[in-house]
N, C-alpha and C positions, 0 to 999 in steps of 0.2 A: 477546555483543559480544566483539570481539576484543581482547586484549591492547593494540593497537595502537590501537583506537576509544576502548577506554576510558582510554588516557593522555591522546589527543586532546580528548576531550571533557573530561576534567578539567583539561587544561589552557584550555580554552575558556571555562570556568568563572571562571578565573584571569585572564580577558581576552588570551590569546596569542593574535596575529592570525595569527601564523604555523599554529597548530594549526587554528583556523578555516579558513584557505586549505588544508591538506590535508585536511580533511574536506570540503569545497567540490570541490576536485579530484576527490576518491573518490567523492562521493554525485551529482554534478553531471546528470550524462548518466541517471541512475536516475531521479532524482527529474523531470527533464525527459521522459522517456519517461513515467514515470506519469503525471503531469501531461498531457499529452500526450492521452494514452488517454481522460483523464476530460475533456476541454475540447474535444479537435480545433482549438485555435487556440492557435499558437505564442507570440503575445503573452502572452495569460493564464497559458502554461506557464511563458514565462521569471518573469513576474511571482509565479508561484507558485513558483518554486525561492528568489527574491530575498528572499520572505516566510519560508519556511522558515529560511532561514540569516541572517536579523534575528532570528528568533524564538529560534532557538538561541544567537546572540551577546547578545540580551537577557535571554535568560534567562525569556522567556515560556512555564512548563512546562520542568520539570526530567524529564529520563530518570533511571527506575527500573530497573536490571537485573532486579529480581526479578520483573518485568512482562514483560518480554521482551527480543528481541534490539533494536540500537540501531537497526539498519537498517529495522526494522519500524515503530519509532518515528516516525523521520523520515518514512515514507511514509504514518502516521497523519497528521501535521503535512502532509503534502502533498495529502492526502486531503481533511482540512479546508478548508485555505487554498484549495483549489480549489472548494470547494463555497460558500464562503463570497464568492470574487470573481465566480462566474458567478452567484451570486444578484444581488451587488451590480450587477455589471452587465447582469441578466436575460438572462446566455447560457443556452441549455439544454445539458446534457451529450450528448456525440454518441452515436447510439443502437447499442448493440452489434447489432442484429440488421443495422442499415446497415452497420455498419463489417465485420461477417461477411460481409455479400454481395460488399463490395469485395476483402475480403482470406481467403478464405473458409480457407486454411491456417495461418492465425496463429491459436494460442492466446491466448485473452485473458487468462491469468494470467501467461504466460510473461515479459513483460517485468519482471513484480515480481521474479521471481527470477533472471532474468538472471545478476546480476552473483554468484550463488554456484551454480545448479543448472543442468545442461544442459537445455535445451528439452524433450528426450524424456520426461528423467525427471520434471516438472513436469507434462506431457499425461498421463503414466499414473499420477501421484498422483491425479490432478482425478479419474481416472476410480472411486476407490475411495469418492468421495461420490453419496450418493443424487441422483436429479436435482432433487428439490426444495431440497436444501443449495448443490449446484452454480448453480442460479438465483439463490436470494437472494445468494449471493456475487457473482454478476457486476453484478446490480443496486444492491447496497450499494457495491461497489469501484468498476466500472466504467461503471455509469450514475450515480453518485454521487446516488441515490435515498436519502431516509431510512427509516428503521424504519416510520414512519407512511405512507409513500408507496408501499412493498412490500408493508404490510399491505394498503393498499388495492387496491392492483393485482391481489396473487393473493387478496383476498380472505380474509384470514387474520386472528388474533387478533394482535395489536402482541407480545404475549409469546411467541407462535409463532414468528414470523421471529428475532425476538432470541435464542430459543433456538436456533435453524435457523443463523444466523450464526457462534455460539458452538463450536457442535458443528462444524459445516463444516470450522473454524479449528483445532481442536481435531483434528480427523482427518486432514487436511491436514498438518498439523506433525508428527504421530504419522507418518503415510506417509511424509515427508520424510525423517525422523530412520532410519527402518526401512530404505528406498532407501538411505541413505548408510552401513549397516552401523553406525550408531553407536548410543548407548543416549541415552536421551533428557537433556538438560541442561537447567537451570532458569538460563537465563542473564538 
């Protein structure tokens, strides 16, 4: 978490509306893009963004810097909000295969990191993942499938799916840090 994000978050915890507005300005486009990838629905995506910032303001869940980056925490809240809204409205997530057929050159993970990383770096970093890890990441994050749904679809034990997701994220994080030329930090 950057010093600026950390300070803004601390101020939001003390009900500083200007701090919330600053975080909104910084992350609204990222959260909307991420939500739209999952829902393929503009209205639902806007609702997801509003839900994320309402949860931030009402402190439904607290950020813990020892568990990862602030932006990743916001994306997780957005992912969960999108899944909840799609289930509530009985919407189905836009299938990755259909989107890829329409937009063949667009990498599915690019927008998640676009605020920080260049698209080519992310695309290259994904190549270090094993195919089965890439597949579970796509199903989990972009098709909004639950661990159980992924296990059923891939005919794998639930524990294997959870392990692949964990390992894939760890490998991706390590690769991104390596490509940045930095050392692994525990933010």
